[in-house]
Each structure stands twice: as C-alpha cells, then as structure tokens.
C-alpha positions as CSV (number, residue, x, y, z in Angstrom):
1,M,6.1,122.7,142.9
2,I,7.6,120.3,140.5
3,Q,9.0,123.1,138.3
4,G,10.6,124.7,141.4
5,F,12.3,121.4,142.3
6,I,13.6,121.1,138.7
7,D,14.9,124.6,138.7
8,R,16.7,124.1,142.0
9,F,18.3,120.9,140.8
10,K,19.6,122.6,137.7
11,R,20.9,125.5,139.7
12,L,22.8,123.3,142.2
13,R,24.2,121.2,139.4
14,M,25.5,124.4,137.6
15,E,26.9,125.8,140.9
16,R,28.8,122.6,141.6
17,F,30.4,122.8,138.1
18,L,31.4,126.4,138.5
19,Q,32.9,125.7,141.9
20,Q,35.4,123.3,140.3
21,T,38.3,125.6,140.0
22,F,42.1,124.8,139.8
23,R,45.0,126.4,141.7
24,H,47.9,125.3,139.4
25,Q,49.0,126.0,135.9
26,Y,49.4,123.4,133.1
27,A,51.1,123.0,129.8
28,F,50.4,121.0,126.7
29,V,53.2,119.5,124.5
30,G,52.1,118.6,121.0
31,M,49.2,119.8,118.9
32,G,48.0,117.1,116.5
33,Q,44.5,116.0,115.4
34,H,44.1,113.7,118.4
35,S,44.8,116.5,120.8
36,L,42.5,118.9,119.1
37,S,39.6,116.4,118.8
38,N,39.7,114.6,122.2
39,L,42.0,116.1,124.8
40,Y,42.0,119.9,124.3
41,P,38.1,120.2,124.3
42,V,38.0,118.5,127.7
43,I,40.7,120.8,129.1
44,R,38.8,123.8,127.9
45,Y,35.4,122.5,129.2
46,L,36.8,121.9,132.6
47,G,38.5,125.3,132.7
48,V,42.0,123.9,133.3
49,P,44.5,126.8,133.4
50,L,46.6,126.0,130.4
51,K,49.5,128.4,130.3
52,Y,51.6,126.9,127.5
53,V,51.3,125.0,124.3
54,C,54.6,123.7,123.2
55,V,55.2,122.5,119.6
56,T,58.2,121.6,117.4
57,S,58.7,124.8,115.4
58,E,58.5,128.6,115.7
59,Q,56.3,128.7,112.7
60,K,53.7,126.4,114.2
61,A,54.0,128.3,117.5
62,Q,53.1,131.5,115.7
63,L,50.0,129.9,114.2
64,I,48.8,128.5,117.5
65,G,49.4,131.9,119.1
66,Q,47.1,133.4,116.6
67,K,44.3,130.9,117.1
68,F,44.6,130.3,120.9
69,R,45.3,133.8,122.2
70,D,44.9,132.9,125.9
71,V,47.9,130.6,125.9
72,K,51.6,131.1,125.3
73,A,52.7,129.1,122.3
74,T,56.4,128.2,122.3
75,A,58.9,125.8,120.6
76,S,61.0,125.5,123.7
77,L,60.2,122.7,126.1
78,D,62.9,124.0,128.4
79,E,60.9,127.2,128.8
80,V,57.9,125.2,129.9
81,L,59.8,123.0,132.3
82,S,61.7,125.9,134.0
83,D,58.4,127.7,134.8
84,E,57.7,126.8,138.5
85,S,54.0,127.8,138.2
86,V,53.4,124.9,135.8
87,R,52.6,121.8,137.9
88,G,51.3,119.4,135.2
89,V,52.2,118.7,131.6
90,F,50.1,116.9,129.0
91,V,52.2,115.2,126.3
92,A,50.5,114.1,123.0
93,A,53.1,114.3,120.3
94,S,54.5,111.7,117.9
95,P,54.6,108.3,119.5
96,A,58.3,108.0,118.6
97,A,59.1,111.1,120.7
98,H,57.0,110.2,123.7
99,F,59.8,108.5,125.7
100,T,62.2,111.4,125.3
101,L,59.6,114.0,126.2
102,A,58.3,112.0,129.1
103,S,61.8,111.6,130.5
104,K,62.4,115.3,130.4
105,V,59.1,116.1,132.1
106,L,59.8,113.6,134.9
107,R,63.3,115.0,135.4
108,S,61.7,118.4,136.0
109,G,59.6,117.0,138.8
110,K,56.4,118.1,137.2
111,S,53.4,115.7,137.0
112,L,53.0,114.0,133.6
113,F,50.1,112.9,131.4
114,I,51.6,111.1,128.5
115,E,49.4,109.9,125.6
116,K,49.8,106.2,124.5
117,P,52.2,104.7,123.9
118,P,54.3,106.3,126.7
119,C,57.3,104.4,125.3
120,M,58.2,101.6,122.9
121,T,59.7,98.9,125.2
122,A,59.3,97.4,128.6
123,D,62.9,98.6,129.4
124,E,61.9,102.2,128.6
125,L,58.9,101.9,130.8
126,E,61.0,100.8,133.7
127,Q,63.2,103.8,133.1
128,L,60.2,106.1,133.3
129,V,59.0,104.5,136.5
130,A,62.4,104.9,138.0
131,L,62.5,108.6,137.0
132,Q,59.2,109.2,138.6
133,Q,60.5,107.7,141.9
134,Q,63.9,109.4,141.7
135,H,62.4,112.9,141.1
136,A,59.4,112.4,143.4
137,V,56.9,113.2,140.7
138,P,53.4,113.3,142.3
139,V,51.4,112.0,139.3
140,A,52.6,110.2,136.2
141,M,50.0,108.5,134.1
142,A,49.4,107.2,130.5
143,G,46.5,108.2,128.4
144,L,45.0,104.7,128.0
145,Q,41.5,106.1,128.0
146,K,39.6,102.8,127.9
147,R,40.4,102.2,131.5
148,Y,38.4,105.3,132.3
149,G,35.4,104.5,130.1
150,P,32.1,104.2,132.0
151,A,31.3,100.8,130.4
152,V,34.7,99.4,131.3
153,Q,34.4,100.5,134.9
154,L,31.0,98.8,135.1
155,L,32.3,95.6,133.5
156,K,35.3,95.4,135.8
157,K,33.0,95.7,138.8
158,A,30.6,93.1,137.4
159,V,33.1,90.4,136.5
160,R,34.8,90.7,139.8
161,K,31.7,88.9,141.3
162,E,31.5,86.2,138.6
163,R,33.2,82.9,138.0
164,L,35.1,83.5,134.8
165,V,35.2,81.0,132.0
166,S,36.7,82.7,128.9
167,Y,36.6,85.8,126.8
168,N,37.2,86.8,123.2
169,L,38.0,90.2,121.8
170,H,37.9,91.5,118.2
171,Y,39.8,94.6,117.3
172,R,39.6,95.2,113.5
173,T,40.6,98.4,111.7
174,G,42.1,99.4,108.4
175,A,45.7,99.7,107.2
176,Y,48.0,101.6,109.5
177,P,51.1,102.8,107.4
178,E,51.9,105.8,109.6
179,G,53.3,103.9,112.6
180,D,53.7,100.6,114.5
181,A,50.3,99.0,115.0
182,L,51.3,96.9,118.0
183,S,52.4,99.9,120.1
184,D,50.1,102.5,118.7
185,L,46.9,100.6,118.2
186,Y,46.9,97.1,119.8
187,I,48.2,98.6,123.1
188,H,44.5,99.5,123.7
189,P,42.9,96.1,123.6
190,L,45.9,94.4,125.2
191,D,45.9,96.9,128.0
192,L,42.1,96.6,128.4
193,V,42.2,92.8,129.1
194,T,45.2,93.2,131.5
195,Y,43.3,95.9,133.3
196,L,40.2,93.7,133.5
197,F,41.7,90.3,134.2
198,G,45.3,90.9,135.4
199,K,48.7,89.6,134.4
200,A,48.7,87.1,131.5
201,D,51.0,84.7,129.8
202,V,51.0,84.4,126.0
203,I,50.0,80.8,125.2
204,A,50.0,81.3,121.5
205,S,50.6,84.2,119.1
206,Q,50.4,84.0,115.3
207,E,50.9,86.8,112.8
208,V,48.1,86.0,110.3
209,A,48.9,88.9,108.0
210,P,51.5,91.7,108.1
211,G,50.9,93.5,111.4
212,S,47.8,91.4,112.3
213,Y,47.7,88.8,115.0
214,C,45.6,86.1,116.6
215,V,46.7,85.8,120.3
216,M,45.7,83.5,123.2
217,L,46.3,84.8,126.7
218,R,46.1,82.9,130.0
219,H,45.3,85.0,133.1
220,E,45.1,83.7,136.6
221,K,41.3,83.1,136.4
222,V,40.4,83.2,132.7
223,T,41.8,82.4,129.3
224,G,41.0,84.6,126.3
225,M,41.4,84.9,122.5
226,L,42.2,88.2,120.7
227,E,42.0,89.1,117.0
228,L,44.1,92.1,116.3
229,S,43.8,93.2,112.7
230,T,44.6,96.1,110.4
231,V,43.4,94.3,107.2
232,C,39.8,95.4,107.6
233,T,38.4,98.9,107.3
234,W,38.5,102.3,109.1
235,T,35.0,103.0,107.6
236,D,33.4,100.3,109.7
237,P,35.9,99.3,112.4
238,E,35.0,96.7,115.0
239,E,35.9,96.5,118.7
240,Q,34.0,94.0,120.7
241,L,34.7,92.1,123.9
242,Q,32.6,89.1,125.0
243,V,33.2,87.7,128.5
244,C,31.7,84.3,129.4
245,T,31.1,83.5,133.0
246,L,29.2,80.5,134.6
247,A,26.2,82.7,135.2
248,A,26.1,85.1,132.2
249,D,27.6,86.5,129.0
250,Y,28.8,90.1,129.0
251,R,29.2,92.0,125.7
252,L,31.0,95.3,125.3
253,R,30.5,96.9,121.9
254,Q,32.7,99.8,120.7
255,M,32.8,101.2,124.3
256,E,29.2,102.4,123.6
257,E,27.2,99.5,125.0
258,L,27.5,96.9,127.7
259,T,25.0,94.1,128.1
260,R,24.5,91.1,130.3
261,Q,22.6,88.0,129.3
262,S,21.9,85.4,132.0
263,K,22.6,81.7,131.2
264,P,19.7,79.3,130.8
265,T,18.8,77.1,133.8
266,V,20.5,73.7,134.0
267,M,19.2,71.0,136.3
268,L,21.0,67.7,136.9
269,G,23.0,68.5,133.7
270,I,19.9,69.0,131.7
271,P,19.4,72.3,129.9
272,M,15.9,73.4,130.7
273,E,15.7,75.5,127.6
274,K,15.4,72.3,125.6
275,V,12.6,71.1,127.8
276,F,10.6,74.3,128.4
277,P,10.8,77.5,126.3
278,E,12.8,80.3,128.1
279,R,12.7,83.9,127.2
280,K,16.0,85.5,126.2
281,T,16.5,88.4,128.4
282,V,19.3,91.0,127.8
283,E,20.1,93.5,130.5
284,Y,21.7,96.8,129.4
285,L,24.2,97.8,131.9
286,Y,25.4,100.8,129.9
287,A,24.3,102.4,126.6
288,R,25.2,105.7,125.2
289,N,22.1,107.7,124.2
290,N,22.6,109.1,120.7
291,F,19.4,111.2,120.9
292,V,20.1,113.6,123.8
293,P,23.3,115.6,123.3
294,T,24.3,115.9,127.0
295,Q,27.8,115.5,128.4
296,T,27.3,111.9,129.5
297,N,26.1,111.0,126.0
298,N,29.2,112.5,124.3
299,Q,31.7,110.0,122.8
300,I,34.5,111.9,124.6
301,V,32.9,110.6,127.8
302,S,32.0,107.1,126.7
303,Q,35.4,106.5,125.2
304,G,37.1,107.6,128.5
305,F,38.8,110.8,127.4
306,F,36.8,113.1,129.7
307,N,37.4,110.9,132.8
308,E,41.1,110.4,132.2
309,V,41.8,114.2,131.9
310,S,39.7,114.9,134.9
311,A,41.5,112.2,136.9
312,F,44.9,113.7,136.1
313,V,44.1,117.3,136.9
314,E,42.3,116.4,140.1
315,A,45.2,114.2,141.2
316,V,47.6,117.0,140.6
317,E,45.4,119.4,142.5
318,G,45.5,116.9,145.4
319,R,41.8,116.1,145.5
320,G,42.3,112.4,145.9
321,R,40.9,111.3,142.5
322,Q,42.1,107.8,141.7
323,V,44.4,107.5,138.7
324,V,44.0,103.9,137.2
325,S,46.7,104.2,134.5
326,S,49.8,105.1,136.4
327,L,53.0,104.1,134.6
328,D,53.8,101.3,137.0
329,T,50.5,99.6,136.2
330,L,51.5,99.1,132.5
331,R,54.2,96.5,133.1
332,D,51.9,93.6,132.3
333,T,50.7,95.2,129.0
334,Y,54.3,95.8,127.9
335,T,55.3,92.2,128.8
336,I,52.5,90.9,126.5
337,M,53.5,93.3,123.7
338,A,57.1,92.2,123.9
339,A,56.1,88.5,123.8
340,I,53.9,89.1,120.7
341,R,56.7,91.0,119.0
342,K,59.1,88.2,119.7
343,G,56.8,85.7,118.1
C-alpha cells in the first residue's frame, strides 16, 4: 500500500513536469561562462524552445552551431529581432553592451530578460523603462537572481511581520580587474537590501580601498551597514546578512542557509538570561541539503537562477507568474549606486 502511494506520487510529479510545455520561441544573446553555467542549463531543463543563439562573430557562431545542433547560431541580432516567432530574448553578454542590446530588444517589442547590470546609470535605466512602455513590451526584467532565491523569499516574508532594528551585510570577494565592481558585483547586495527593506538614503559612504566601500543606509523602517569588498579572496568569499528585530536575529549565509534565533526574555528591563540559564535555540528556516542531489538542493535553485528563468518564461507565456525584478523596480538600487559613486 505504501509503495503504491509512493509510486503514484512520483508518477503524478513527473506528469506535471512533462505537461509544462511552451507555445512561443525564444532566443539567447551572448554565450559566456555565466550563461553556460547558470542560465543555459535551466533553459534546457525546462524545455524552453530556444530557436537562436546570437553571438558577436561568425567564427563563434560556427562553433556554437557545431556544439548545439538544435539551435540556429547567428552573429546577426537583426535576424533574431525580425523573426516574429521569437517572443522572448535572453541577454547575457558583456555588461558594457547590455544597455545597447536591451534597447534594441525593447524597440522590437519582444520580451526581455537582461542579465545584471541591465545598464550603467540611473538615466539609462529610465530610458529602458520608457522604451518598454513606448513599445508595449509585455515583460522586461533584470537577472538579479537573489530576489528569486528561496531563502530571500522566506526572509522577506518573515521580516514583514517583525519590528526591525538594524541589519549588517558583508560582501567580500577577491580582486575584480575585468570590470566595474560597483555595477557588476555590488549591485547584488545593494539590490538585495532595497528589495527586502525598500528605498534608502545613503547616510555615509567611505571608499576604504580601491573599489571597496563601507556604506550606511537608512530605509523607512530600518538602518543598515554594508561592507562591500574586493580585497579579500575568491577562494573563500563571504556573503552574509544579519537582520536584527525586537524579537529575533535572522542570519542569511551565502544564500544557502537562513536561521532565526529568538531574543532572550526581558522583564522590567532585566535580562532573564542573567538570572536564569536559557537555552540558545536556533530555528532553521532554510538550508540547502548537500547530501541529496535533487533539484531543490541544486545551487542553481538556492541562488535563484532557476526561479528567475522560470518566472520570465511563464510570464511571457501568459501564465500569471510574478516577476519581482522588472526594470522599473530597480530605480532605488541605481539611486544608491549613483550616490556611492559620487562619494
């Protein structure tokens, strides 16, 4: 009886997955390491009908055509945008080229998934938002995958019910000579705190080393400190957010683990933990299981890549999936980056 129930559950789960088919065609612009490692595997797993892969040279197009025989490799973006069967375009090219590419896709009227950063300045962001409205583009979203991470979604829901006090965020990596750390890397932690806590003013910003900052932000209901550094190491990077509320401390570690620790009891201003011993209890709200290699335990899921690609495609297909990183929601993030850059 139990085995029959298990078999039925597995069969229904597989049938639901196989029934998730898509009506429209899609294209991918760019083919770098990020695309191959994080975005392309999700597209293939979901069975998204990818018609084109567009790259910068005919030579690279020929190599892609040899490796991925079920897609049409091209060096012509115009060919992709003139194809009426293509409804959605993924763009993950060089960050410096994103604004130009995003503008062309939006002018074509096709839905856009643009990897971070979608542009370099707040003014360019406003131009992209205006293009989406002008050309009635159904979906235009940025690939800020942390918004789609399971732990972040749980944390956002949890802190909404709490009386916030403060937060601190540490984002430490190694040297980044290949681009602009503020727009390419720090956009992630800055966007994360604006997504969680809303619009913020920069109270203080200090460049403590070339390309590394200590920043204090004041939101409507909470104030936070951020350490943004590229003078540490890529071998052992650190990304940790601690949120202090009146009732508990929340810790988000590397997008892999979210915990809640309740505050000790205080009576008439007296901390009871100094009077009576209290057990330290940590509740795990989310933790990626590194033992069982299932879909939910894959880093592509815990980091948010899977959910952001799914959200884009399902929104284009008109299935009502909520997109939480539409271009117009990035205004606060770009305002903070501009203030930090100004100093």
